[in-house]
N, C-alpha and C positions, 0 to 999 in steps of 0.2 A: 504494499500500499504506499509506504514512504517513497519508494522509487517512482511510482506513478505520479504521486503528488509533486515531488521535486522536479521530475522531468516536465510536468505541465507548467510549473512555475518558470522553468528555464526557457521554455518555448514562448512565454508571454512577452508582452511588449514593455515591461518595466525597464526604465533606463537607470543608469547609475545615479542620476540626480534624484530620482524618486525613492531611492533605496534608503532605508534607515539602518538596516542590520545585515551583516554578511554571515552566512551560515556555511558550515562545512559538513558535508555528509560523507562518512567513511564508506558507506555502501555504494554511493555514486562513484566515488573514486575507484572502487574495485571494478566498476563497469566502464571506466575511463570516460565518465561524463564530467566535464570541467566544473569547478566550484561555481556556485550560483549566488546571484544577488536577489534578495527577497525584499518585497515592499513592507512586510510586517514580520513580527517574530514568528518563527516556526520551529518547533522541536518535536521530536518523538522519542520515546524511551528506548527504542531499539537501536537507532543508528545515527541520529543527528545530534549535534551540539553547537551552541553558539561559540564561535572562535574569536571574533573581534568586531569592533565597531568600525564601519566603513566611513571614511571621511568623504563628504560630498564634494563633487568637483565644482559645483556652483551652488552658492547659498546666499541667503540674505545676510548682509553685513550687520554687525552690532549697531545698535542705535545709540549714537553719541549725543543726540539732542538733549538740551537741558541747560541749566545754569549751574555753574561750578565755582566754588570759592576756594582759594588756595589755603592749605593748612600746613604745608611743609615745602621747604625750599633749600636744597643742599647744593653748595658750590656754585651759587649764582654769580658771586664775585669773580671766581676763577673763569667762568664762562664769559663774563663781560670783559675781562682783561684780554682773553684770547680774541675778542672782537675788536679790541682797541678802543674801548669806551673810556672816556676820561674819568679821573678820580671823583670829581664832584657829582657827575651823573651817576656813577656806580653807587655812591653813598645814598643818594636819594632813592635810586631804584631798589636797593637792598631793603629799604624800609617799607616798600609798597606791598599790599596784599591784593594781587589782581583777581578779578572775577572774569571768568570765561562764559560766554553765551554761544552755544553751538547749535546751529540749525542744520539738520541733515535731511536730505531727500534722496534716498538710495545712495548713489555714489557722489552726489553733489553736496558740498559743504560750505557754510559760512561760519567762520570762527571769529567772534568779536572778543577782544580783550580790553577790559576797562580798568583803569587805575585813576587816582587823583592827579597823576602827573601827565600821562599820555594814554591815549586810546589807539587801538590798532584793529583793523579788519582785514581778513583774508578770505577770499572765496576761490574755490577750486572744485574740479571734478577729478576723482581718482584716475590715474593713468594718463592724464593730459598735462603736458608740460606747459608752464606759463612763466611770464616775467613777473617777479615779485620784488617790490622795493620794501626792504625791511624797516619801515618807518618807526615801528615800535622799538627798535634796538639801535642799529648802527647806520641806518639809512643807505644801505648798499643795495645794488641791483643784483638779483640772482636768477638763474634759470632753475625753476623749481618744479619738481614733480612729486606727487604723493601717491603711494600705492598701498593696497591691502597686502599685508603679510599675515595670514590667518585672520585673527580679529584685531590686529594692530594696524594703525595708520602709520606708515613710515614715509618720511619726507627727506628728499635729498635736495640741497640747495647748492648749486654749482655757481661759483663766483670767485672773488678775490681770496676768500678764506678756504682752506682745505678742510676736508672731512666735516662739512657743515650740514646740519639737518636736525631732525627731531623725530620722535616716535610717541604716539599716543596710544594708550590702551586702557580698558576699564577692568577693574577688579571690584566686584560688589557695588558699593555706592561711591567708589573712588575712581577718579580719572587721573591716570599717571601720565606725566610728560617728561621725556628725557631729551634734553637739548645737548647737542654736541657741536663743538668747534675746535678744530685742530686736535690737541690732546686733552681737552677739557670736557667734562660731562657734568651737567647740572641735572639734578633729579627733583622734580616737583610733584606734589600730590594735591589734588583738588577734591572737595567733597561736594556731592550733588545737593543743591538747595532747592531746586524746582525741577 
C-alpha cells in the first residue's frame, strides 16, 4: 500500500516550492524509485520516515515592516572613524538613539532613520543596484545593492571605502544591524515598538 501511495505522489504535479517536508522511503529505494517530495506529512509504520526538512527554493521574505528603537550600539565610534567622520560629529552621533521606520512591500523597502541630529531615508528593491548618497553618515556616493541571504538583508556599498555595507536580520522582536567599513564592525540592536 505504501509503495502505491508514494508512487502516486511522485507522479503528481507538486513542485519543490509547494513542498513542506521531504520524506525518504526505504522500500522505494529498494525498487530504485528516487526520493520523493511531498506536499504534506506522510508516514507509515512499515517503511517510511521523515528524514529532513526541505528548504523552499522560493519563499516569502521576512516582514521587516515596523518601527524600531535602538537599544544597543557597539563600536559605532570605530565604524565612524573608518568612514573618516570628524571628532565633533562622532561625539554627537554616539549620543543619539535612532529610530528606524521600515516599510516593506515584498522585495521593495523604504528605511527611514530618525534622530534629533539628522534624518536619512533609503528606498530600494532587492537585487537592483542603485546609486546611494550616504547623507546620514559621510555623504559619499556608493553603488549599492541589497540582496536576500536566507532571511537576512545584506547590503554591499561599493565606493571609496573598502568592505563597506550592512546586514539586517530579525530575531524575535529585535532588529539586528551590522555595519561594516574596512576592518571595523558596528553591531546595533533595535526593539520593535510598533
